[in-house]
C-alpha positions as CSV (number, residue, x, y, z in Angstrom):
1,X,0.0,0.0,0.0
2,X,1.4,3.4,-0.9
3,X,0.7,6.7,0.8
4,X,1.9,9.9,-0.7
5,X,4.4,8.1,-2.9
6,X,6.1,6.2,-0.1
7,X,5.5,2.7,1.0
8,X,4.4,1.8,4.5
9,X,7.6,-0.3,4.8
10,X,9.7,2.8,4.0
11,X,7.9,4.9,6.5
12,X,8.4,2.3,9.2
13,X,12.1,1.9,8.3
14,X,12.5,5.7,8.5
15,X,11.1,5.7,12.0
16,X,13.4,3.0,13.2
17,X,16.3,4.7,11.7
18,X,18.6,2.9,9.1
19,X,22.3,3.6,9.4
20,X,24.3,5.9,11.6
21,X,22.2,9.1,11.5
22,X,23.1,12.2,13.5
23,X,20.3,11.4,15.9
24,X,21.6,7.9,16.7
25,X,25.2,9.2,17.4
26,X,23.9,11.8,19.8
27,X,21.9,9.1,21.6
28,X,25.1,7.0,22.0
29,X,27.0,9.9,23.4
30,X,24.3,10.7,25.9
31,X,24.2,7.0,26.9
32,X,27.9,7.0,27.8
33,X,27.5,10.1,30.0
34,X,24.5,8.5,31.6
35,X,26.5,5.3,32.3
36,X,29.3,7.3,33.9
37,X,26.8,9.3,36.0
38,X,25.1,6.0,37.0
39,X,28.4,4.5,38.2
40,X,29.2,7.6,40.2
41,X,25.8,7.6,41.8
42,X,26.0,3.9,42.6
43,X,29.4,4.5,44.3
44,X,28.2,7.4,46.4
45,X,25.1,5.4,47.4
46,X,27.2,2.4,48.4
47,X,29.5,4.7,50.4
48,X,26.5,6.2,52.2
49,X,25.1,2.8,53.0
50,X,28.4,1.7,54.4
51,X,28.6,4.9,56.4
52,X,25.2,4.3,57.9
53,X,25.9,0.7,58.6
54,X,29.1,1.6,60.5
55,X,31.8,-1.1,60.9
56,X,31.6,-4.5,59.3
57,X,29.8,-7.1,61.3
58,X,32.0,-8.8,64.0
59,X,31.8,-12.5,64.5
60,X,30.6,-13.7,67.8
61,X,33.9,-15.6,68.3
62,X,35.8,-12.2,68.4
63,X,33.3,-10.5,70.8
64,X,34.8,-12.2,73.9
65,X,34.2,-11.4,77.6
66,X,37.3,-9.3,77.6
67,X,36.1,-7.3,74.6
68,X,32.7,-6.7,76.3
69,X,34.4,-5.6,79.5
70,X,36.6,-3.1,77.7
71,X,33.6,-1.7,75.9
72,X,31.9,-1.1,79.2
73,X,35.0,0.4,80.8
74,X,36.2,2.9,78.2
75,X,33.4,5.5,78.8
76,X,34.0,5.3,82.5
77,X,37.8,5.9,82.5
78,X,39.3,9.4,82.3
79,X,42.7,10.9,81.8
80,X,44.0,13.3,84.5
81,X,46.4,16.1,84.2
82,X,47.5,18.0,87.3
83,X,49.5,21.0,88.3
84,X,51.1,21.6,91.7
85,X,53.6,24.1,93.1
86,X,56.6,22.3,94.4
87,X,57.3,22.9,98.1
88,X,59.9,21.6,100.5
89,X,60.8,17.9,100.5
90,X,58.8,15.5,102.7
91,X,59.9,15.7,106.3
92,X,58.5,12.3,107.4
93,X,60.9,9.3,106.7
94,X,58.1,7.1,105.4
95,X,56.9,9.8,102.9
96,X,60.5,10.4,101.9
97,X,60.9,6.6,101.3
98,X,57.7,6.6,99.1
99,X,59.0,9.4,97.0
100,X,62.3,7.7,96.6
101,X,60.9,4.3,95.6
102,X,58.5,5.8,93.1
103,X,61.4,7.7,91.5
104,X,63.7,4.6,91.5
105,X,61.0,2.5,89.9
106,X,60.3,5.0,87.1
107,X,64.0,5.6,86.6
108,X,64.7,1.9,86.4
109,X,62.1,1.0,83.8
110,X,61.5,4.2,81.8
111,X,64.6,6.4,82.5
112,X,64.5,9.7,84.2
113,X,61.1,11.1,83.2
114,X,61.8,14.8,84.1
115,X,64.3,16.9,86.0
116,X,63.6,17.5,89.7
117,X,61.6,20.7,90.1
118,X,62.9,23.3,92.5
119,X,60.7,24.7,95.3
120,X,58.3,27.3,94.0
121,X,58.1,25.9,90.5
122,X,54.9,24.5,89.0
123,X,55.1,20.8,88.2
124,X,52.7,18.9,85.8
125,X,51.8,15.3,86.1
126,X,49.6,12.8,84.3
127,X,47.4,10.0,85.5
128,X,44.0,8.2,85.2
129,X,40.8,7.9,87.1
130,X,37.6,5.9,86.9
131,X,34.0,7.0,87.6
132,X,32.3,5.2,90.5
133,X,29.3,7.4,91.0
134,X,26.9,9.0,88.4
135,X,27.0,12.4,90.3
136,X,30.7,12.9,89.2
137,X,32.8,11.0,91.8
138,X,36.0,9.4,90.4
139,X,38.6,7.2,92.0
140,X,42.3,7.6,91.4
141,X,45.7,7.3,93.1
142,X,46.6,9.6,96.0
143,X,50.0,10.2,94.5
144,X,48.4,11.5,91.3
145,X,46.5,14.3,93.0
146,X,48.7,14.9,96.0
147,X,48.9,18.6,96.7
148,X,47.6,19.4,93.2
149,X,46.5,23.0,92.7
150,X,44.7,22.2,89.5
151,X,43.1,18.9,88.3
152,X,41.7,18.5,84.8
153,X,39.7,15.4,83.9
154,X,39.1,14.3,80.2
155,X,37.0,11.4,78.9
156,X,37.5,9.4,75.7
157,X,34.5,11.2,74.0
158,X,36.2,14.6,74.3
159,X,34.4,15.9,77.4
160,X,36.7,17.6,79.9
161,X,36.1,19.1,83.4
162,X,37.9,20.7,86.2
163,X,37.9,18.5,89.3
164,X,38.4,19.1,93.0
165,X,40.0,16.8,95.6
166,X,37.5,15.4,98.0
167,X,39.4,12.9,100.2
168,X,42.4,10.7,100.1
169,X,44.2,7.9,101.9
170,X,48.0,8.0,101.5
171,X,48.5,4.6,103.1
172,X,46.4,2.8,100.5
173,X,47.3,5.4,97.8
174,X,43.7,6.1,97.0
175,X,41.9,9.4,96.3
176,X,38.4,10.6,95.5
177,X,37.9,13.6,93.2
178,X,34.7,15.3,92.1
179,X,33.6,16.9,88.8
180,X,30.2,18.5,87.9
181,X,29.0,16.7,84.8
182,X,26.0,18.0,82.9
183,X,24.5,14.4,82.8
184,X,25.0,11.3,85.0
185,X,28.3,9.5,84.4
186,X,28.5,5.9,83.4
187,X,30.2,4.0,86.2
188,X,32.0,0.8,87.1
189,X,31.3,-1.3,90.2
190,X,33.9,-1.9,92.9
191,X,34.6,-5.5,93.7
192,X,34.9,-6.5,97.4
193,X,37.9,-8.6,96.5
194,X,36.7,-11.8,98.1
195,X,36.4,-13.8,94.9
196,X,39.7,-13.0,93.3
197,X,41.2,-16.0,91.5
198,X,44.9,-16.4,91.0
199,X,45.5,-16.8,87.2
200,X,42.3,-15.1,86.2
201,X,42.4,-12.7,83.3
202,X,42.5,-9.0,84.3
203,X,42.4,-5.8,82.3
204,X,44.2,-2.5,82.9
205,X,42.8,0.7,81.4
206,X,44.6,4.1,81.6
207,X,46.4,7.0,80.0
208,X,50.1,5.9,79.6
209,X,52.5,8.7,78.6
210,X,49.5,11.0,78.0
211,X,48.6,9.0,74.8
212,X,44.9,8.6,75.8
213,X,42.8,5.5,76.6
214,X,44.9,2.4,76.4
215,X,44.0,-1.2,77.2
216,X,46.4,-3.9,78.4
217,X,45.7,-7.4,79.7
218,X,47.3,-10.1,81.8
219,X,46.5,-12.3,84.7
220,X,46.2,-11.9,88.4
221,X,49.7,-13.1,89.5
222,X,49.6,-12.7,93.3
223,X,47.6,-11.2,96.2
224,X,48.6,-9.6,99.5
225,X,52.0,-8.4,98.4
226,X,53.9,-5.9,100.4
227,X,56.1,-3.0,99.0
228,X,59.1,-2.5,101.2
229,X,62.0,-0.1,101.0
230,X,65.0,-0.4,103.2
231,X,62.9,-2.4,105.7
232,X,60.0,0.1,105.7
233,X,56.6,-1.3,104.6
234,X,55.2,1.3,102.2
235,X,52.1,-0.5,101.0
236,X,50.2,-3.5,102.1
237,X,47.8,-5.9,100.4
238,X,49.0,-5.2,96.8
239,X,47.7,-7.2,93.8
240,X,50.4,-8.3,91.4
241,X,49.7,-8.5,87.6
242,X,51.7,-8.9,84.5
243,X,49.4,-6.5,82.6
244,X,51.6,-3.7,81.2
245,X,51.2,-0.5,83.4
246,X,53.2,2.6,82.4
247,X,53.6,6.2,83.7
248,X,50.3,7.9,83.3
249,X,48.3,4.7,84.0
250,X,48.3,5.4,87.7
251,X,44.8,5.8,89.0
252,X,43.2,3.7,86.2
253,X,41.2,0.6,87.1
254,X,42.4,-3.0,87.1
255,X,39.3,-5.0,86.1
256,X,38.1,-8.6,86.0
257,X,36.2,-9.9,83.0
258,X,32.9,-8.7,84.5
259,X,34.3,-5.1,84.3
260,X,34.4,-4.9,88.1
261,X,37.2,-2.8,89.6
262,X,39.4,-5.1,91.6
């Protein structure tokens, strides 16, 4: 059948396009751009999905009791920096002995950390602490906060506070400090020590060398140790562990696998 001098077959062929016409080349070019754009969009979408998903799934075999305990502990442990004005040397023999033994230990294992400050100078020190009450009470070592004129507490999430000394016991080397948080603090429980097992796994969390939150692990090696210096008993009832503890870790908790402070 003819219509206007052209066959229906010719009209259909013309609509489909026979040969590389200008229109077909333009279409191919647009298609390449569209493909490139599609790949970019798919990449961005995949990155967004991964970002929302967070880290890759962790197998249950890796999420051990130790990993769970560390996850509970990290938000509760803080880094401490202190300033104090150096005064005269300790007059009491036992306090002098404690200062000497601390210095000898640090010099033996880590070298001389800093020159001795002269009276009247401001001395800075680092340590750790652990939150034990939601209202802002933290436990640390007495020697970390001793005679400090300024105490700054910083948590792993970036929050920082000025702290004040509440109470301390030099004999047990424990001190309680207080901050004023805007919300209740996550805390860890204190163990009564009655169920400690020699050889059980323990975890130390602290701020060694001012590097920030660091976790080490070991076993409970001994109980009821004494620290003596030249015949003088400096500390009683000490727990011994092979978990690595370095300068700046003082005041951080030693934990069992239930995340209890031992």
